[in-house]
C-alpha positions in Angstrom: -2.6 -20.9 7.0 -0.7 -23.7 9.4 2.1 -21.2 9.6 0.2 -17.9 11.1 1.4 -18.3 14.4 5.3 -19.3 13.5 6.6 -15.9 14.4 5.0 -16.3 17.9 6.0 -19.6 18.5 9.8 -18.8 18.2 8.9 -15.5 20.0 11.9 -15.5 22.7 14.5 -16.3 19.9 12.9 -13.8 17.5 12.8 -11.0 20.3 16.5 -11.6 21.2 17.4 -11.5 17.4 15.8 -8.3 16.6 16.7 -6.6 19.8 20.4 -7.8 19.3 20.4 -6.3 15.7 22.5 -9.0 14.3 20.7 -8.2 11.2 20.8 -4.5 9.4 17.5 -4.8 8.2 14.8 -6.3 10.7 12.7 -7.7 7.7 15.2 -10.4 7.3 14.5 -12.6 10.4 10.5 -12.5 9.2 11.4 -13.6 6.1 13.8 -16.3 7.5 12.8 -20.3 6.6 13.2 -22.5 9.1 15.3 -25.7 8.5 14.0 -27.5 11.1 10.5 -28.1 13.1 9.9 -25.3 15.2 9.9 -27.0 18.4 13.6 -28.3 17.9 14.7 -24.7 17.5 13.6 -23.5 20.5 14.9 -26.0 22.1 18.2 -25.9 21.0 17.8 -22.4 21.4 16.8 -22.7 25.3 19.7 -25.4 25.6 22.7 -22.7 23.8 21.8 -19.6 24.6 23.1 -19.2 28.1 26.3 -21.3 27.3 29.8 -19.7 27.1 30.8 -18.8 23.6 27.1 -18.7 22.2 27.0 -16.8 19.2 23.2 -15.7 18.3 23.9 -14.9 14.5 25.8 -18.3 14.3 22.8 -20.0 15.7 20.3 -18.5 13.8 22.2 -18.8 10.4 22.6 -22.4 11.1 18.8 -23.1 12.3 17.4 -21.1 9.3 17.5 -20.1 5.3 17.8 -16.6 4.3 18.4 -16.9 0.6 15.3 -15.5 -0.7 15.9 -12.5 1.7 16.3 -9.8 -1.4 15.7 -9.6 -4.9 19.1 -8.7 -6.0 19.1 -7.3 -9.5 22.8 -7.6 -11.2 23.1 -6.7 -15.0 26.2 -5.4 -16.6 24.8 -4.1 -19.5 22.9 -0.9 -19.7 20.0 -1.7 -21.5 17.5 1.0 -22.7 15.3 1.9 -20.0 12.1 -0.1 -21.5 14.1 -3.2 -22.6 15.6 -3.0 -18.9 11.7 -2.9 -17.8 10.8 -6.0 -19.9 13.5 -7.9 -18.7 12.7 -6.8 -14.9 9.4 -8.4 -15.1 10.6 -11.6 -15.6 13.6 -11.4 -12.6 10.8 -10.1 -10.7 8.3 -12.8 -10.9 8.0 -15.3 -8.0 6.0 -18.4 -7.3 4.9 -20.0 -3.9 2.8 -22.8 -4.5 3.4 -23.7 -0.9 4.1 -22.0 2.7 7.2 -21.5 3.4 8.2 -19.8 6.5 6.4 -16.3 6.9 5.6 -16.8 3.4 2.1 -17.2 2.2 1.1 -20.0 -0.9 -0.5 -18.7 -3.8 -2.0 -20.5 -6.8 -0.5 -18.1 -9.7 3.0 -16.7 -10.3 3.4 -12.7 -9.1 5.8 -9.8 -9.8 7.4 -8.8 -6.6 8.2 -5.0 -6.2 12.1 -5.8 -5.7 14.9 -5.1 -3.2 14.0 -6.3 0.2 10.2 -6.8 -0.8 10.3 -10.1 -2.2 6.4 -11.1 -1.5 3.1 -10.4 -3.3 2.1 -6.4 -2.2 -1.7 -5.7 -2.7 -1.5 -1.9 -3.8 1.7 -2.1 -5.7 0.4 -4.9 -7.9 -2.1 -2.6 -9.2 0.8 -0.5 -10.6 2.6 -3.1 -11.6 -0.7 -4.3 -13.5 -0.3 -0.8 -15.4 2.9 -1.5 -16.3 1.8 -5.1 -17.5 -1.0 -3.5 -19.9 1.5 -1.6 -21.4 3.7 -4.7 -21.9 0.7 -6.7 -23.2 1.3 -9.2 -20.0 -2.3 -10.1 -20.1 -1.7 -13.3 -18.4 0.2 -11.4 -15.6 -2.5 -9.4 -15.1 -5.0 -12.2 -14.6 -2.5 -14.1 -12.4 -2.6 -11.0 -9.9 -6.2 -10.7 -9.8 -6.6 -14.5 -9.4 -4.1 -14.3 -6.4 -6.3 -11.6 -5.0 -9.3 -13.5 -5.2 -7.8 -16.6 -3.5 -6.6 -14.8 -0.9 -10.0 -12.8 -0.4 -11.7 -16.1 -0.3 -9.2 -17.7 1.9 -8.3 -15.1 4.7 -11.4 -12.6 3.5 -9.3 -9.8 2.2 -6.1 -8.9 0.6 -3.2 -8.8 3.4 -0.8 -5.8 3.2 1.8 -8.4 1.7 1.7 -12.2 1.5 2.9 -13.0 4.6 1.6 -14.8 8.0 2.6 -11.5 9.9 0.3 -9.4 7.6 -3.2 -11.0 8.3 -3.8 -8.5 10.7 -4.2 -5.9 7.9 -4.9 -5.0 4.1 -4.1 -2.0 1.9 -5.8 0.2 0.0 -8.4 -1.8 -2.0 -7.7 -1.8 -5.0 -9.5 -4.9 -6.5 -12.4 -3.5 -8.5 -9.9 -1.1 -10.0 -7.9 -4.2 -10.7 -10.8 -5.5 -13.0 -11.3 -2.3 -14.5 -7.7 -2.2 -15.9 -8.5 -6.0 -17.1 -11.6 -5.0 -18.9 -10.2 -2.1 -20.5 -7.6 -4.3 -21.7 -9.4 -7.4 -22.8 -12.7 -6.3 -22.8 -14.5 -9.0 -21.5 -17.2 -7.6 -19.4 -17.4 -10.9 -17.8 -14.6 -10.6 -15.2 -17.2 -8.7 -13.6 -19.8 -11.1 -12.7 -16.9 -14.0 -12.4 -15.7 -11.9 -9.4 -18.7 -10.4 -8.0 -18.7 -13.3 -5.1 -14.8 -12.1 -4.6 -15.8 -8.2 -4.5 -18.7 -9.0 -2.2 -16.7 -10.4 0.5 -13.9 -7.7 0.5 -16.7 -4.9 1.1 -17.8 -7.4 3.8 -14.6 -6.8 5.5 -13.7 -3.6 4.8 -17.9 -2.9 6.3 -17.4 -5.2 9.5 -19.0 -4.0 12.2 -21.3 -1.4 10.7 -24.5 -3.0 11.8 -25.6 -1.7 15.1 -22.8 1.1 15.5 -23.8 4.3 17.1 -23.4 7.4 16.6 -20.1 9.2 17.1 -18.2 5.6 17.4 -15.9 3.8 15.6 -15.3 0.0 15.3 -12.7 -1.9 13.6 -12.8 -0.4 10.0 -15.7 1.4 10.5 -16.8 5.2 11.5 -20.3 6.4 12.1 -20.2 10.2 12.5 -22.2 12.5 15.0 -24.9 12.9 11.8 -25.2 8.9 11.4 -23.2 8.5 8.1 -21.0 5.9 7.5 -17.4 6.7 6.9 -14.2 4.2 6.8 -10.8 4.2 8.2 -7.6 2.1 8.2 -7.4 -0.3 11.1 -5.2 -3.0 11.9 -6.5 -6.1 14.4 -3.2 -6.4 16.2 -1.8 -3.7 18.6 1.9 -5.3 19.5 5.0 -4.1 17.5 5.3 -5.3 13.6 7.7 -8.2 13.5 9.3 -6.6 10.5 10.2 -3.4 12.2 9.8 -4.8 15.7 12.8 -2.9 17.4 11.9 0.4 15.9 8.2 0.1 16.9 9.5 -0.5 20.6 12.0 2.4 20.7 9.1 4.8 19.0 6.7 3.7 21.7 9.0 4.3 24.8 8.3 8.2 24.5 4.3 8.1 22.8 1.4 8.9 24.4 -1.5 6.8 24.3 -2.3 3.0 24.8 -2.6 2.3 20.9 0.4 3.5 19.5 1.3 0.0 18.0 -2.2 -0.4 16.2 -2.0 3.2 15.0 1.2 2.4 13.6 0.0 -0.9 11.7 -3.1 1.4 10.6 -0.8 3.6 8.9 0.9 0.4 7.3 -2.7 -0.3 5.8 -2.8 2.8 4.2 0.8 2.1 2.4 1.9 5.6 3.9 4.6 4.2 6.3 4.9 6.7 7.6 4.0 10.3 7.0 3.4 13.8 9.0 -0.4 12.9 7.5 -1.0 10.8 10.7 1.1 12.8 13.1 -1.1 14.8 15.9 1.7 17.6 16.1 2.7 17.2 12.2 6.2 16.3 13.5 6.5 13.6 15.5 5.9 9.7 14.9 4.8 9.5 18.8 1.8 11.6 18.3 0.8 9.0 15.8 -3.4 8.9 15.5 -4.2 7.2 12.1 -7.4 5.7 14.1 -8.7 9.2 14.6 -9.0 9.7 11.1 -11.2 9.1 8.2 -9.4 8.9 4.8 -10.4 10.4 1.8 -8.1 8.0 -0.5 -9.8 4.9 1.3 -13.5 6.5 0.9 -12.5 6.9 -2.6 -12.1 3.3 -3.1 -14.5 1.9 -1.4 -17.0 4.2 -3.5 -15.3 2.7 -6.9 -16.0 -1.1 -5.1 -19.7 0.1 -4.2 -20.0 1.3 -8.0 -18.2 -1.6 -9.5 -20.8 -4.1 -7.3 -23.8 -2.5 -8.8 -22.2 -2.9 -12.1 -21.5 -6.4 -11.6 -25.0 -7.2 -9.7 -26.9 -5.4 -13.1 -24.8 -7.7 -15.1 -26.7 -10.5 -13.5 -29.9 -8.9 -13.4 -29.6 -9.0 -9.3 -32.0 -5.8 -9.2 -31.8 -5.8 -5.2 -28.5 -5.6 -5.1 -27.7 -3.4 -8.1 -30.0 -0.8 -6.3 -28.4 -1.4 -2.5 -24.8 -0.7 -4.6 -26.1 2.1 -6.2 -27.2 3.7 -3.0 -24.4 3.3 -1.1 -22.2 4.6 -3.8 -24.4 7.5 -4.1 -24.6 8.3 -0.6 -21.0 7.8 0.0 -20.3 10.2 -2.8 -22.4 12.8 -1.1 -20.2 12.0 2.4 -16.8 12.4 0.6 -17.4 15.8 -0.3 -19.6 16.5 2.7 -16.5 15.6 5.3 -13.0 15.5 2.9 -13.8 18.9 1.1 -11.8 21.8 2.8 -13.5 25.0 1.6 -11.0 27.3 3.2 -8.4 26.1 1.0 -10.1 24.1 -1.4 -8.6 20.8 -1.3 -9.4 17.5 -0.1 -8.2 16.4 3.1 -9.0 13.7 6.1 -11.4 14.1 8.5 -10.8 14.0 11.8 -13.6 11.8 13.7 -12.9 13.5 17.2 -12.5 17.0 16.4 -14.8 16.7 13.7 -13.4 18.7 11.3 -10.8 18.2 8.2 -7.1 17.6 9.3 -4.2 20.2 8.6 -2.3 18.2 6.6 -2.2 18.9 2.7 -1.6 15.6 0.9 -1.5 14.4 -2.4 -4.2 11.8 -1.6 -6.8 14.6 -2.4 -6.5 13.5 -6.2 -8.8 10.3 -5.2 -12.2 12.4 -6.0 -10.6 13.4 -9.6 -8.6 10.2 -10.2 -12.1 8.4 -9.9 -14.4 11.2 -11.1 -15.9 12.1 -8.3 -15.1 15.7 -8.0 -17.2 18.2 -9.9 -14.9 20.4 -12.6 -14.9 23.7 -9.8 -13.5 21.3 -7.2 -11.0 19.7 -9.7 -10.4 23.3 -10.7 -9.1 24.2 -7.3 -7.0 20.7 -6.5 -5.2 21.2 -10.1 -4.1 24.7 -9.3 -3.0 23.2 -5.5 -1.4 20.7 -7.3 0.6 23.3 -9.5 1.6 25.4 -6.7 2.1 23.1 -3.9 3.1 19.6 -5.1 4.5 19.8 -8.5 8.6 20.1 -8.3 11.1 19.4 -11.4 11.3 15.7 -10.2 7.7 14.9 -10.0 4.6 15.2 -7.6 5.3 15.1 -3.9 3.0 13.4 -1.2 2.9 16.4 1.1 3.8 19.6 1.8 5.6 19.2 5.0 9.5 18.2 5.2 9.2 15.6 8.3 11.8 13.1 7.4 9.6 10.5 7.1 9.2 8.7 3.3 6.0 9.6 2.5 6.4 13.1 2.8 8.4 16.3 0.7 10.1 15.8 -1.2 10.0 12.3 -2.0 7.4 11.2 -5.4 6.2 7.9 -5.8 4.8 6.5 -8.7 1.3 6.0 -7.7 0.9 9.5 -7.5 2.5 10.1 -10.5 0.0 8.1 -12.4 -3.1 8.9 -10.5 -2.2 13.0 -11.0 -1.7 12.4 -14.4 -5.2 10.3 -15.0 -6.7 13.1 -12.7 -5.7 16.2 -14.7 -6.9 14.2 -18.3 -10.3 13.3 -16.6 -11.1 16.9 -16.1 -9.3 18.5 -19.0 -5.9 20.0 -17.3 -3.8 18.3 -20.3 -1.2 20.6 -20.0 -0.7 20.0 -16.2 -0.9 16.6 -17.1 1.8 16.3 -19.3 4.1 18.2 -17.0 3.5 15.9 -14.1 4.5 13.0 -16.6 7.4 14.8 -18.0 8.9 15.9 -14.7 8.8 12.5 -13.3 9.7 10.2 -15.8 13.0 12.6 -16.7 13.9 12.0 -13.1 13.2 8.3 -13.6 15.5 8.2 -16.8 18.3 10.7 -15.0 18.7 8.0 -12.1 18.7 5.3 -14.1 21.4 6.5 -16.4 23.2 7.3 -13.2 22.9 4.3 -11.6 21.1 1.3 -13.9 18.6 1.1 -11.3 14.8 1.8 -11.1 13.9 3.2 -7.6 10.8 2.8 -5.0 10.8 6.3 -4.8 12.3 9.6 -6.0 13.8 12.9 -4.7 11.4 15.7 -6.7 13.5 18.7 -5.2 16.8 18.3 -5.7 17.0 16.0 -9.0 20.5 15.4 -8.3 19.8 13.3 -5.1 18.3 9.7 -4.4 15.4 10.0 -2.4 15.7 9.2 1.4 13.8 8.8 4.6 12.0 6.1 6.0 13.0 3.1 8.1 15.3 1.1 5.1 17.3 2.2 2.7 15.7 3.2 -0.9 15.2 -0.2 -2.7 15.9 -1.0 -6.3 13.5 -3.1 -8.7 11.3 -1.6 -8.5 7.3 -2.5 -9.4 5.4 0.1 -9.6 7.8 2.7 -10.6 8.4 0.2 -13.7 4.7 0.0 -14.4 3.7 3.6 -13.8 6.9 4.8 -16.2 6.0 2.1 -18.9 2.1 3.4 -19.2 3.1 7.3 -18.9 5.1 6.6 -22.0 2.5 5.2 -23.8 0.2 8.1 -23.1 
C-alpha cells in the first residue's frame, strides 16, 4: 500500500486547499490523482505559494487529475425503473487494477454506490449484492466477495472504502452475510471452506485486544464489561480530522468537549451512520458525540453471525476444536445481546453505554438486527414489530431514529438497507402484513422520485413524500447502489 501516506505527504498543500474551500465538496481533494511525483508538487507549491498573483485552485488543477471525482449518470430516455437499474449496474461498474492517488487496487471489477462515491464501499456492497442476485449477476457477486477477501488478506480487514485514508477503520462486517447470499444463489457450500481463513482473519481484527483485557475496560473494538462479558464497539485507529471532511471536523471540534472528538467522529463513520443523534450524549449536537462509550447492537449481532458462520465452515472441514470454539462464542454472544441490548422497559433493542452501564436513550432502527438474524425470541419480535409500526414506519418507508436532529441518519430519512432488514425481519417472525407495508411504502416513494427526477437516490424522505431527503455533510446522491439493489430484490419478494 505504497500510497498510504499520500495525503500526509502533501499535508501543507492539502491543509491549504481544504481550509480555503476551493472545492464545494471536501472529498474532491482526497480523490485527486497527482500528475507529478509528490516531491515535485510539494517543491512547486512551496516555491509558488507566496508569489504575487498565486492562485491556489489553478495550481491544484495543474498538478492533479480530477476526472474520476464524481460518477455522472446522464440519460435522456426515461426507462422503466427496472430497466434503468439494469443499465446502472454496468454504468456503476469500475476497475482498479493498480493504485491511483488514494484509490486502492482491487483484483476484480466492482459496483460503486454512485454520485460522489466512486470507490468500493464495504457494507454498501452487501446491499448491492442483494440486487445483483435479483438480476442474476452471479459473477459480480463473486467479484465483490473476492475483493473483500483480498482486502482482508492484505490489510487485515475491509476498509470503510477502497481509499488509503480509510485504512484506519472498517464498516459493519457483512462478509459472512455476503457468503450466505452467494450460497443462497448458487447452492455451493464450499464457498464457506474457500473463505474460512478470510473470515478468521476478519474476526481477529474485530477481537484484537481481547486477551488480557480487564473488567470495565475497553481497547480498540473490544469491551469487557464489569461482569467480565465481551462486547464490541466501532472504533477508528486515528484521532485526527477526516481528510474527506477536513474543515467540517475542524470547525465542529472547536466547540467539542473531550480529547477524542475526532476518533468519536471516525468511529461513527465505521458504523456507516455518519451521523445520527444515536451517537450524541445530549441527543442533539455533534459536539457531544460519544461513539466510543457505546457497544452497538448491530455490530454485536453481525459478529454473532460471523461466529456462527465460522462454526459452520469449521464443521464442513471437520475442524472439531474450532467448531466447538466458535459455537460457544456465538452462544455466549447471543446471551450477551439479550442481556445488554434489550431494554425491558420499552421493549426494544438499543445500544449499551459502557460507562453508565445501561442502554442508551436513543431509539433506532438497528433494533432490527436481532430479528433480521433470528436472535430475538417471538415475544421480543412482537414488541419490536409494534414499535416499528408505531414509531418508525411512515408513508415513505422506515426511518432510522425517532428524533429529527438535522443529521442524515435521523428522522425523517429512510435508507435502503433498513427497508430490506425490516422486510426480512418481519418475514422471519411471521409479520407478513407489516413486511408488505414496509416494502410498499418505500418502493412507492422510490418510484415517485424516479418518475419526477429520473434518479435513484441515496436516501429518501419518509414523512414528506413530496420532498427529496436532506441533512448530512453533502447533497443527496444519485446512483444509487444500495437503493437499486434493495428495490429490485423487494420487487421479487
